[in-house]
N, C-alpha and C positions, 0 to 999 in steps of 0.2 A: 570818791564816795566809798564809805565803808562797805565791805562785803559781808553778807551773812554767812557764818560758818555752817557747814552741814550739821544737822542735828540727828539724822537717822543713819544708823550703821548699814553697811552693805548687806549684812546678814539679815537685818530686818526687812530691807527692800526685797531680798531674794527669798524670803520665807515662803511665800505662796509657791514659788518654783521648787524649792527644796521639798515641800510637802508632796508635790507631785512625784518626786523621785523616791521618797521614803515616807509613805503615808502612815506607817505604823512603827512603833518603837520595838516590838518584839521581833527577834531574829527570824521567827517562823511565820511572820505576818504573811497572809495568803497572797496579797498583791505583790509583795517583794519577792516571794518565792516564785511566783508566776513569771516575773521578769527573768530571774535566773534560770529557771527550768527551760524557758523558751530558747535562751541562748545555747543551751546544751542539746535540746531535742532537735533543733533545726539542723544540727550536724548530721543527723541520720536521714534527712530528706531524700538524698540521692545515692548515698554510699552503701546502704544496707540492703542485702538481698532479701526477698520476701520470706524465704524459708530459714534464713540464718538468724540466730539469736544475737542481737547486737552486744558487743563486748567493749569494755573500756580499752582505749587505744593509747599507747605511749606516744603516738604521733601527734596527739592533741597538744595545744599550747599549754605551758605551765600554768598560766592564769586560769584556764578552764579546768585543769586537773585540780587546782587548789579549790575552785568553786565546788567541784564534785566532792572533794574531801570534807569541805566545810559543811555541806548539806548532809553527808553521811555521818559526820560527827554529831550533828543535831538530832539525827534520826536513829542513831545507834547502828549505822550500816557502814560497810566499807565503801570506798570510792568506786570499786569495781561493781559492787552490788547496785549502787545508785545508777551507774551507767547502764547496767543491764536492764534494770526496771524501767528507767525513763525511755531507753531506746526501744524496748519491747512494747511499752504502752503507746509510744508514738507511732511505731510501725503498724500497730493494730488499730490505729485511729481512736484509741481510748483516751489519750492525753494530747491536748493541743493547746498551746498558749500563743497569744499574739500580743505584741507590745507596740506602743505608740512611738517609742524611741529606744534605740539600743543602749540601755543604761550600762551594760557591762563594758562596752567600748568607751563610754564616757569616763567611767571610773578608772579603767586601765590607762587611758591617755593622761588623765589628770594626775595619776600617780607617777607614771613614767616621765612625764615632762615637767612635773612639779608646777602645774598650773592651778589657779584658784577656781576656775570653772571651765568645763568642756560641755558643749551641747552638740549632739549629733542627730542629723535628720535621717529618718527612715527612708530607704530607697526600696520601692516595690514595683517590679521585681529587682533583686540585687544585681541581676545581669543586665540591667538597663544600659544602653550604650552611652558613652561619654560624649556629650555634645552641648554646644552653647544653648542654654534655655531648656535642656533636657531634664529627665527625671532627677538626676543627681543634683543639678543646680537648683531645681525647684524644691528639693528636700532641704537645702540650706536656707533658701528664702523662707520656707515655712517655719523652720525651727527658730530662726532669728525673729520673725514676726511674733511667734508664740512667746518667746522670751521677752520681747519688747513690751507687749501688751500686758504680760503677767507681772513684770517687775517695775517698769518705769511708769511713774505717776505724773499726771498733769498737775502742776502747782495751782494753788488757788488764785494766784495772780502772777503776772509776768515779773521776772527778776531783771530790772533794768540797770543793775549795778555794773560798774566798769572795773575789770580786774586791775590790780595794781602792778605795773610792770617792774617796780622796784623790789618786789618780793622774790626771793630765790625759790621758795616753796609755797606757791599761792594756795589758799584754802580751796577745797573741792566744793563745787556748787551743784546741788541736787538737780537743778533744772537745766543743766548744760549737757548737751549731747554732741560728741565729735564724730565726723564721718570723713572718709577718704573718697577719692574719685575711683574711676574704673568701671568696667562693664558689670562685674559681679555686684558691686555696691549699688550701681544704678538699678539693676533688676531687683535687688533686695529691697530698696526703697520703694520701687513700684509695687511690689507685692505687699509691703507694709501699708502703703497708702490705701490699697484696695481693701485690705483687712480692716483698717480703721473706718473706712466708709461703710463697710458691711455691718460693723458692730456699732456704728455711730459714736465712736470715741473721739474726744476732743483733746488735742495736744498743743493748742495754739499758744499756751503760756510757756512753752519750752524755748530755749535758745539753742539753735543748731549751728555748730562751729565747723568750718572746713579745716582740715588738718594739713593742707599743702597749698602752695601758692604758685610761683613762677615755673614750676616744672610742668604745669598743666598746659603743655604746648601740643597736646594731642587734640582729638576732636572735642569741641567745646562741651558737648552734652555729657561727656564722661569726666569732666574736670571736677575736682573736689568742691569748688565753689558752686558748680552747677548741681551736683548731687545734693549739697547742703540746701540749696535753694529749693530743689524738688521736695526734699523731706520737710522743709519748712511750710509747704503748702498743705500739710496734713490737716490743719484746722479747716481749710477751705474744702478738703475732701469730704467732710461731713456737713457741709453747708453752714459753717459757723462764721463765715466772713473772713476776718483778718488772718493772715498766715502767722506762723511763729517767727520770732526774730532770728536773723542769720548773723553770724559773726565770721566774716570772710576777710582774707588777706587782700584779695583783689590787686595783685601785682601782675602787670603784663610781662610776657617773656622778653628778656633782653639778651642780646648776643654781642659777640665781638668787642669792639672798643667801647660801645655803649655800656656793656655789662661791666667791663673793667673800671669804668668811671663811676657808674651809679650803684653797682652791686653792694659795695661796702656801706654806702650811704643808706640804702634801703634797710640793711640789717641793723644799722645803728639808729634808725629813725624811730620816733615815738609811735607811729602807727604800727610798725612791725612788732616792736617790743610789747605794745599793749595787746595786739592780736595773739602773740606767743603766750602771754600770761593767761589769756582766756582759753587758748587751746590746752594749756597745761592744767586748767582748772576743771575740765570736764569730768563728770562722775562716771559716765559711760562713753566709750569710744568704739567705733566699728571701722576697721580698716581692711581693705583687700590686701592680698599678697600676690605680687607679680612673679611669674616664672621667668627664667632666662630665655627660653625658647618660645616662639620662633625668633631667632636673631640671625638673619642670613649672613653668609660670609661676604658676599658682594653687596655693594651699595644698592639698595632698592629704590628705583626711581618712583616718584609719586604716581600711584595708580597702577604700578606694574605688579605688585605682590598678589599672589593667589590666595593668601590667607592673612589673617590679622597678625600684625607684628606684636611682640612683647613691648611693654612700656619703655624699657631701656633701649630697645632697638629703634623705637619711634623717636626718642630723644636724640639718639646718635644720628639718625637720619635728618632730623631737624637742624641740629648743630652743624652737620656737614654741609647741608644745603645753604645755610645762611652765613656761615663763618669761614668757609674754606676760601682762602685767597688763591689757591690753585685747583688741584683736583679734588672734587667732592669724594670720590671713591677712596683716595688716599687718606683723607681726613676721617672718613667713616671707619676705615680699616684700623686706623690708629686708635680711635675711641673703643672699638670692639676688642682690640688686642689687650688693652688695659684690663678688661673684664674677663677675657678668656684665659690669659696666661700662656703657658708654653704648650699645653695639650688641648687641641681643639675638641677632641672627643671627651675630655674630662675637664670642662671649663672651671676656672677659679670661682666664678660667680654662679650662684644657683638661682638668684632672683632678687627681688627688691621689696622693701616696705616703705611706702611713701616716697618712692623713687630713690631710696637710699640703697645702693647695691650691697648685698651681703654674701659672704662665702659659705661653704657647706658647714663650717663650724659655728656660724652665727656671728662672725666678726664683720664689722663694716669695712667696705673697700673704699679706700681713698683714691679717687680718680677724677678726671676732668669733668665727667658728667655731674658729679656731686657739686661742682662749683657753679652749675647752672640752676641748682635747686634752691628755692626759698620756701621754707616750711619748717616743720618741727625737725630738730636735729636728732641724730641717733641717740645721743645722750638724754635728750628730752623724753623720748619714748621709754628708754630704760628707767629713767627716774619715775615716770608715771606708773610703769608696770610694777615697781617696787612698793608702791603704796597699797596697803592691804584693803583700803576702803574704797577702791574704784575698780572698774573692770575695763581692760583694754583688750577687745576682741580682735583676733585675726579671723577674717571671714574668707574662706577659700575652699575650693574643691577641685578635683581633677588629679589624676595620677601623675601628670607631668609636674605638678606643683608640690608634690610631697617633699622633695629635698628642701624647697624654699620654706614650706610650712615648718618643717623640722628646724631649720636654721633660725627662723624668726622666733620660735618658742625657746630653743636652747640659748639663743643670744639674749633672752630676757627683754625683747622689744615689746612683748605682749604678756599678759598674765591670764588670758582666756582664749578659747578657740571655738569657732562654730564651723562645722563641716558636715559632710554626708557620710553615710554608713560605709560605702565602698572606700572612699578616701581614708576614713578613720582606720579601717582594717589594714590598708596598704601602709599607712603611717606607722602602725604598730609593728608591721613586718620590717619596715625600714629601721625602726628603733632597735629591734632585735638584731638586725644585720650589723648596725653600728656597734652594738654592745659586743657581739661576737668578734668583730675585727679588733676592738680594743683589748679583748681578753686573749687574743692570739699572741703567743710569745714572739718577740721580735727576733729576726735572724741576726746573728753576729757575723759581720763581714770582716772583722779584723782579728780573727782567731789566729793564734800563734802556731806556726808550723813547727813540727818536731825537728830538733837538730839532727843533722845527718852526721854520722861518724864514719871514719875511714878515710 
């Protein structure tokens, strides 16, 4: 069946969201200045003594100093003068601005990582502890829900077309949404469904596509198929009856000889190829980013772990449990060693995207775990992220995931990012650290020794 090509550009779809970021064209638009001023004035909340006049500090980040200079240029003042005025006004409670989202962090990350879109959830207070379901994760849930209801539209009628698996570059479909599995995405979908129910929004004409298949050997409720099915019930969340259509791979986990026999058949089969074409046709995709830790050195027996394992650790645990002909611990250690490399304190792998392990430079890691994954390939994701008319979001938060987020973005597996304010700032710090290490001159180990005479 012929597929309708998308007729609306991504810029047109995102126009309501863009207007919220820059509601005025003039550089001194009051709202735009308020966002910028707040980012600067909040620096003085705790660091300035009551009697001291705030001064411009060389210790501030270059991007903040550039903002001060830009404001001063528009106002005919020096950056030092802008800093003193804003700091003094803020300390005297004369000037105070508050923003819904930290736009400065969004713009800085978008520029540094060369992404098409960055959305950052506001954390209040910024010192909120990092915990599952806490303030930081809720900030991500909220900003993704805001973006979804602002940008993504419910089609007038459902699109029942079938993607053509013969096409190398299938056309994008406005009504197709892709989601991964994982705890973060499950909570994001739950928050989104509640938001849709509150606002009585109907999205039952969308098609929701899962982005991974047989790697979903973890708890069923966090599999990509399960998260996609949960999101598809958003039509029912507003009492409209039928759910949205789901496009799932629905391949059961296979191990050992069964996998060696059937795995290649699955990847070459019509069902998989058609699912893959659909997954590559989504206009918007939201995928979690997995961190490498916790990944215990010793084989974790079922039910013995004190904390939740990382996705890669759970896959290694599963494979060792069902494929090991001898010692499970030995098989688990073998799988872990492929990802860790030589230095356990500085592992080769920093995390995964759709269960595809990646190193700190954003390069895919070829290992035995990858052989057990049926889903979008690393090259598929990179090809989708190259397309300027779609958004492939990495949805992640938490300081432990910063290296993995950085790797996923620099590896060009995604072209957009949704995170929280604290993680965003830590990610900027991580980028600066990487840039400094690259700029540091390399030591020469083969310097020629002077010849000795006599």
